[in-house]
Structure formats: C-alpha cells, structure tokens
N, C-alpha and C positions, 0 to 999 in steps of 0.2 A: 287211474282216472283218465278218461279219454280227453280228446281235444276240446269237445264241447263243454265238458265239465270244467276244464281248466280255464276256458274263456269266461264261464259263468262265475267261477270263484274270483277271477281277477276283476270282473265287473262289480262284484259285491264288495270290493275293497278289502278282501281278506277278513270278512266278518267271522268266519269260522276258524280263523287262526291258521297257522302254518306249521307243518311238520318238518321243517327244514332241519336236518341233523346238525347243521353248523350254527343254528340259532340257539339262544339261551332263553331261559325264563320258565321252564317247566319240565316235567318228567317226560322222557323220551324225545327231548328236543322240541317240544311244543312251544310255539311262540304266540303270545297273545297279540291280537291286533290292537290298533289305536282305539278303535271303537269299543272294544271290550275293556281296555284300560280306563277309558273315559266313563265307564259305567254301563254302556250298552243300551241306554234309554233315550228319552227325548233330548236330554241335555247333551248326550254324545252326538246325536244327529245335528243339533244346532252348532256344536263346536266344529264338527267336520263338514259343515255347509250342506248337509243333506236336506235341510229345510232352509233354503237360501233366503226366503223372505223374512223368516224369523231372525236369522243371523244378521241380515242387513238392518232389521229393526233394532236388534241389540246394539249394533255399532252406532246407529243413528241416535238411539236413546242415550248411550254412554257419551257420545260427542256433545249432545245438547246439555246433559247434566254437567259435564266437565266445563262447558262454556259458562253455564249459569254460576257454578261455584267459583271458577277461576277468574273469569273476566268481569262478572257483574259486581264482585266485591261483597256479595251478600253472604250471610252466615248460613250454616246448615239448618239451624232452627227456623230462620226467617223463610227460606225457600220451602221447607217442608210444610210450614204453617200456611203459606200462600197457596201451595198446591192443594192441600186439603180444603182450604177455604173456597177455592174456585170450584172444586169438585162438589162440595156440599151445596153451594149456591146454584150450580147448574142442575143438580138433581132436584133441588127445591123448585126451581123454575119449571123443570120438565113436568113434575107432578102437578103443579098449579095450572100450567097450560093445558095438560091433558084433562084436568077437571073442568076447565072453562069450555073445552071442546066436547065435553061429554064422552071422553074416551078413557078406556082403562089403561093406566100406565103399565108399562112392562115391569113385572116384578124383578126385584134385585135378587141375585143368588144369595142364599144363606151360607155364610162362611163359618163353619163350626169345626173346631179341633176335637177329634175323637180321643178317648182315653188311650186307645191303642197307638195312635200316631204320636202322642206326647210321650208314652212309655218307650216306644222304639227310638224316638229322637233322643230322649234322656239316656237310654242305654248306649246308643252309639256315641254320644258326646262323652259319656263316662269312660268308655274304652279308649277313645282318642286322648282324653286328658291323662289317663293313667299311663298310656304309652309315652306321651310327651314327658311326664314326670319321671318315668324310668330312664328315658334317654338323658334327661337333664341330670339325674342322679349319677349315671355312669360317666357323663362328661365331667361333672364336678369332682368325682373321685379319680379321674384320669385313667379309667379302665379301657377307653378306646381313644387312642391318640389321633387316629385318622379322623374319626367323627369330631373330636375336639377341634382339630385343625379346620375342618370344613365349616363348622359352626362359626368359629372365629372369623374365617374368611368371608362368609356370607354376611355376618353382622357388620364387618368393616366395610364391605361394599355398599350395604344399605345405608350406613352412616355417611359414606362419601356421596352417594347419589342423593340422599336427603338434603345435602347442602346446596344442591343445584335446582331441585324442583320440590314442590309441595306434595303432601300426602294425597291430595285430590288428583294431581297429575300422575303420581305413581299408580293410584288405583285405576285411572283411565288407561295408562300404558299396559297395566296388567290385564285389563279387560280386552283390549285390542289384541294383545299377545295370546290370550286364551282362545280367541276365535280365528287366529291366523297361523300360529306356530304348529299346533297339532294337525291342522289341515295340510300344511306344507310338508310336514313330516310324513303324514300318511301317503302323500303323493310321491315323495322322493325318499322312501324309507330305506331302500337298499344302499344307495350311495351315502346317505347320512350315517347309517349303521357302520359302513365300512370306515369312513373317516373318524367316527366316534370311537371305534375300536382302536384305531391307530393312536388317537389322542389318549385314550385310557391306558394303553400299553406304555406310552411315554411317561404319563403321570405316575404309573405304578413303578416304573424304573427309577424315576427321580425320588419317589417316596422310599424305595428300597435303599437308595444311596443315603438319604437322610436317616433312615432307620439304622443303618450300619455304622454311620459316622457320628451320629449325634445321640440317638436314643440308647444305643448299646453302651455309650460311654457315661451315661448318667449313673449316679450313685446306686449301689445295689439295693439300698433300702427303698429308694423311690420306685425301682423296677419291681421289687417284691410287692409293694403296696399296690402298684398298678395291676399286676397279675392277679392279686387277690380280689 
C-alpha cells in the first residue's frame, strides 16, 4: 500500500480492518474495526459520532428522559401516556386547522411490520436466548470456572451499584457510555489495546495462581464433574 492509500485508510477510521500480525481476532491476524464490531450500519455511525447531529440528539433525548423520570417523580406509565396524549392532540389540531384553511394535511407514514421482519427478529432472538441458556447451563454445572467467576463478579458489581442509583440512572449512564466509550476507543485504540493487554496478562497470571493453589486442590469428584 502506498502513502496515499495509508492516509486514506487512516482517514476512514480503519473501516476495512487491519492486517496487523500482532493483533488478534481473526484468521491471518485480521482485526475488526470498532465500526465493524458495532454492526457497520447507521447505528455504528451514530455511536462513533460519524453523524454528529444525530448523536447529539440521542444524548439530549436521553438527558431529557432521565430528568423527566428521575427529577419529576412521575412514573413511566404517566410520562408515556402524557407524551402520546400530546402527540395525538397536536396531530388532531393539525388536521383540523388544515381543513379550516382548505389545505391538504401531510399524510402520515404507514408503519407496517412485514412478515419477513418479524421472522428475522424472532429467529435472531431465539438464537440469542438459546446461547444465553447454554451459557447458564454451563455455569450452573461448573464447567467453566472462569466464566462463573466473571458472572458472579458482574452481578455483585451491579448489585452494589444498584444501591447507589436507580435503574433509570443506570440506563442513562449506559446510554452515555454507549456513545462515548466506543468513540474514544476508536480514537485511541493502539494505546488502549497495549494497556489492556498488560492488564489481561496480569489477570491471567493471577488466575493461574488461583487455579494451581485452589482449584487443583478441590476434591477429585468435583473436578471430574466439572470436566464432564
């Protein structure tokens, strides 16, 4: 690849991926970009701030929704009903005013779910649910101690965080993190990967110590059931 091609690839944010032999994630050292991991569509463009106005709109809408739910003290049902009520009244007034002015109101788009869309969504949901059930089955039987430890740690952290903030605040924090962390990682991917690799090696070393000093000393029957 020449210099111009390298500049163009860098400007595109690595959409085509990287063939870095030191990277992981695919055959031949091919590394998927953040845009590809996020789906590579409009949602990925919004997450990575390639549609800045839409991203800012998402942040503004999430902030307004968080304020309505958290500060106003209203319930979810009340706010949803009020929003739909306002939209219906505004649409009714718009149609009546257009009729008084002898103008044709702008038609509303017809929102129809096709059978193909429903089938694809159901199939995708079924696959994800089955994968989650398989993972839960392996965790319950103790076949993957590392995954069991990760799930326990995540659930414990969520339980601790839930004592300090509500679910609405957690959803708001998750939304803000969704449109900031991937963009920052896409911008500073190399140093983040370097430090993440160091952390991963340290965790793996500590896990190996725990595996040798704890798991290997468990009763043989427990270990045999785990391997089965």
